[in-house]
C-alpha positions as CSV (number, residue, x, y, z in Angstrom):
1,M,-0.4,-0.3,0.0
2,G,1.6,3.3,-0.7
3,T,2.9,5.5,1.8
4,K,1.8,9.4,3.0
5,Y,3.6,11.6,1.1
6,T,6.2,13.8,3.0
7,P,7.9,16.4,1.2
8,K,12.0,16.3,1.0
9,G,14.3,18.8,0.0
10,P,13.9,22.8,-0.9
11,V,12.5,21.4,-4.3
12,G,10.1,19.0,-3.3
13,R,8.6,21.8,-0.3
14,A,8.2,24.6,-2.7
15,V,6.5,22.3,-5.5
16,H,4.4,21.3,-2.6
17,G,3.0,24.5,-1.0
18,F,2.9,26.0,-4.8
19,E,0.4,22.6,-5.5
20,E,-1.7,23.1,-2.1
21,N,-1.6,26.7,-2.1
22,A,-3.1,27.0,-5.5
23,I,-5.7,24.4,-5.3
24,A,-7.0,26.7,-2.5
25,V,-7.0,29.6,-3.9
26,L,-8.9,27.9,-7.2
27,L,-11.4,26.5,-4.5
28,G,-12.0,29.4,-2.6
29,A,-12.5,31.7,-6.1
30,M,-15.0,29.6,-7.4
31,A,-17.2,29.4,-4.1
32,M,-16.8,32.7,-4.0
33,L,-17.5,33.6,-7.3
34,T,-20.5,31.0,-7.0
35,F,-21.9,32.8,-4.4
36,V,-21.9,36.1,-5.2
37,N,-23.8,35.3,-8.5
38,V,-26.4,33.7,-6.7
39,V,-26.8,36.4,-4.1
40,L,-26.9,38.8,-7.4
41,R,-29.2,36.7,-9.5
42,Y,-31.9,35.6,-6.5
43,G,-31.2,38.8,-4.7
44,F,-31.1,42.0,-7.2
45,N,-31.9,40.0,-10.0
46,S,-28.5,40.4,-11.7
47,S,-25.6,38.5,-12.5
48,I,-22.1,39.0,-12.9
49,I,-21.7,38.0,-17.3
50,W,-18.5,36.8,-17.1
51,S,-18.3,34.7,-13.4
52,L,-19.5,31.3,-15.1
53,E,-16.8,31.5,-17.8
54,V,-14.1,31.7,-15.1
55,V,-15.5,29.1,-13.0
56,L,-15.3,26.5,-15.9
57,V,-11.7,27.8,-16.7
58,L,-11.0,27.6,-12.4
59,F,-12.8,24.1,-12.4
60,A,-10.3,22.9,-15.3
61,W,-7.5,23.7,-13.9
62,L,-8.7,22.7,-10.4
63,V,-8.8,18.9,-12.1
64,L,-5.8,19.1,-13.8
65,F,-3.9,20.4,-10.4
66,G,-5.5,17.6,-9.2
67,V,-3.9,15.1,-11.3
68,A,-0.7,15.6,-10.1
69,Y,-1.5,16.2,-6.5
70,G,-2.9,12.9,-6.4
71,F,0.1,11.1,-8.1
72,K,1.7,12.7,-5.2
73,V,-0.2,11.0,-2.2
74,T,-1.0,8.1,-4.3
75,A,-4.5,8.4,-4.2
76,H,-5.6,7.1,-7.8
77,L,-7.6,4.1,-7.9
78,G,-6.1,1.2,-9.7
79,V,-6.6,-2.7,-10.1
80,D,-4.4,-4.6,-7.5
81,A,-5.9,-8.0,-7.5
82,L,-3.4,-9.7,-9.7
83,T,-0.4,-7.5,-8.3
84,N,-1.1,-8.7,-4.9
85,L,-0.9,-12.9,-6.0
86,L,2.7,-12.1,-6.8
87,E,5.8,-12.3,-4.9
88,P,7.3,-8.8,-3.0
89,R,10.2,-9.0,-5.7
90,M,7.7,-9.9,-8.9
91,R,5.5,-6.6,-7.5
92,K,7.9,-4.8,-7.3
93,A,8.6,-4.8,-11.2
94,A,5.1,-5.0,-11.7
95,A,4.6,-1.8,-10.2
96,L,8.3,-0.1,-12.0
97,M,7.2,-1.7,-15.1
98,A,3.8,0.2,-14.5
99,G,5.8,3.2,-13.4
100,A,7.5,3.6,-16.9
101,F,4.7,3.2,-19.0
102,T,2.9,5.9,-16.9
103,I,5.8,7.9,-17.7
104,F,6.2,7.9,-20.9
105,Y,2.4,9.1,-21.4
106,A,3.1,12.0,-19.1
107,V,6.1,13.3,-21.5
108,M,3.3,12.2,-24.3
109,L,1.2,14.5,-22.3
110,L,3.7,17.5,-22.2
111,K,4.4,17.6,-25.9
112,G,0.7,17.7,-26.8
113,A,0.2,20.0,-23.7
114,W,3.2,22.2,-25.0
115,D,2.1,22.1,-28.6
116,Q,-1.9,22.9,-27.5
117,W,-0.9,26.1,-25.8
118,A,2.0,27.6,-27.9
119,P,0.8,29.2,-30.6
120,F,-1.8,30.8,-28.3
121,A,1.5,32.3,-26.9
122,D,2.8,32.9,-30.0
123,L,5.6,30.4,-29.7
124,P,6.3,27.6,-31.8
125,P,5.1,23.8,-31.1
126,T,7.2,20.7,-31.3
127,T,7.6,18.9,-34.3
128,G,7.6,15.1,-34.4
129,K,4.6,12.5,-33.2
130,W,6.0,10.9,-30.2
131,F,8.2,13.1,-28.9
132,P,9.9,16.3,-29.8
133,T,12.4,16.6,-32.4
134,G,12.6,20.3,-33.1
135,L,10.3,23.2,-32.7
136,D,7.3,24.2,-35.6
137,F,8.5,27.9,-36.7
138,D,6.2,27.9,-39.1
139,A,3.0,26.8,-36.9
140,R,0.8,29.5,-37.2
141,G,0.4,31.7,-34.5
142,R,-3.5,31.8,-32.2
143,S,-2.5,34.6,-29.9
144,F,-5.1,36.4,-31.3
145,F,-7.6,34.1,-29.9
146,E,-10.2,35.5,-26.6
147,T,-12.0,34.0,-24.3
148,D,-15.7,34.3,-24.4
149,Q,-16.7,36.9,-21.9
150,I,-13.9,37.1,-19.2
151,P,-12.7,41.4,-19.3
152,M,-8.9,41.7,-20.2
153,P,-7.7,42.7,-16.7
154,E,-5.5,46.2,-17.0
155,W,-2.3,44.9,-15.3
156,L,-1.7,42.1,-18.0
157,R,-1.8,44.6,-21.2
158,F,1.7,43.9,-21.1
159,L,0.8,41.2,-22.9
160,E,-0.4,43.1,-26.6
161,D,2.9,43.9,-27.6
162,W,4.6,40.8,-26.4
163,I,2.7,38.2,-28.1
164,N,-0.5,40.2,-29.8
165,Y,1.9,42.5,-31.8
166,G,0.8,45.5,-30.1
167,E,-2.8,44.8,-30.7
168,R,-5.2,45.5,-28.0
169,Y,-7.3,42.8,-26.6
170,S,-10.9,43.5,-25.5
171,K,-11.4,40.1,-24.0
172,L,-8.6,37.9,-21.9
173,P,-6.3,36.2,-24.3
174,R,-6.5,32.0,-24.1
175,M,-3.4,31.7,-23.4
176,I,-4.0,32.8,-19.9
177,P,-6.7,29.9,-19.0
178,Y,-4.6,27.4,-21.4
179,L,-1.4,27.9,-19.7
180,I,-2.5,25.4,-16.9
181,L,-1.8,22.9,-20.0
182,P,1.9,22.7,-19.5
183,I,2.3,23.3,-16.0
184,A,0.1,20.9,-15.2
185,S,1.7,18.5,-17.2
186,V,4.8,19.3,-15.5
187,L,4.0,19.0,-12.1
188,I,2.6,15.2,-13.7
189,L,5.5,14.2,-15.2
190,F,7.1,15.1,-12.0
191,R,5.0,13.8,-9.5
192,V,5.0,10.5,-11.6
193,C,8.8,10.4,-11.4
194,Q,8.8,10.7,-7.5
195,A,6.3,8.4,-7.1
196,V,8.3,5.7,-9.6
197,W,11.6,7.1,-7.2
198,R,9.7,5.7,-4.2
199,V,8.3,2.4,-5.1
200,W,12.4,2.1,-6.7
201,T,13.8,2.7,-3.0
202,G,11.4,0.9,-1.5
203,E,9.8,3.7,-0.2
204,S,6.4,2.5,-1.6
205,D,5.5,-0.8,-3.0
206,S,2.0,1.0,-5.2
207,M,1.7,3.6,-7.1
208,I,-1.9,3.7,-6.9
209,V,-3.9,3.5,-3.0
210,S,-4.7,-0.1,-2.6
211,H,-7.8,-1.1,-0.5
212,E,-8.5,2.6,1.0
213,A,-12.8,2.0,0.7
214,E,-12.5,-1.4,2.3
215,E,-10.4,-0.1,5.6
216,A,-13.1,2.7,5.6
217,V,-15.5,0.2,5.6
218,E,-14.1,-1.9,8.3
219,E,-12.7,1.0,10.7
220,A,-16.8,2.7,10.3
221,A,-18.2,-0.8,11.2
222,A,-15.2,-1.4,14.4
223,K,-16.4,2.2,15.1
224,L,-20.0,1.2,15.3
225,R,-19.7,-1.7,17.1
226,K,-17.6,-0.1,19.7
227,E,-20.5,2.9,20.0
228,G,-23.1,-0.1,20.2
């Protein structure tokens, strides 16, 4: 069964703090925007037009942050009925094999995330089908694409000169909400490598949560018997 994650080293602690703070901020912002919009709608027959789109963006960010966070705390579900029949050495080998495939997937995910986001930031996507073999400087930029309703903050106006050739944005450019794609992909790859390393060094014997539901049911049943 996976062990509880404890951050180690300055990099690990920094990433750990960044993830948990980001998740807390996202949850708080979503709750606040939703609450304010409900009050405005039912109390004042009004609403914040762009709040729904912002909440959707924040939810997407939360989900992608959550994937990386799940790898960190070994909270992802998996089927271990077969691997539990193996002896410890073979179980470790199976976990490392699964980890190698997961790292391969995470690398492809990072490439795809960069290729999706880069044109919106006026940056070149990569070439190559599976792994990056170079940069495609001939790819058409999409930095002029905007969100539907999210207003452009004044403090982000510098992006107009950086990526939009001086053209003014009327709404928030899509490169901002899409920025979570490469960020989350890097975090996922980092956390997967950490999880595989923990298996390699013997700190954990799995990258997934194991029998957590069964243990929770047993604990609840024992509590009820004790109270009864």
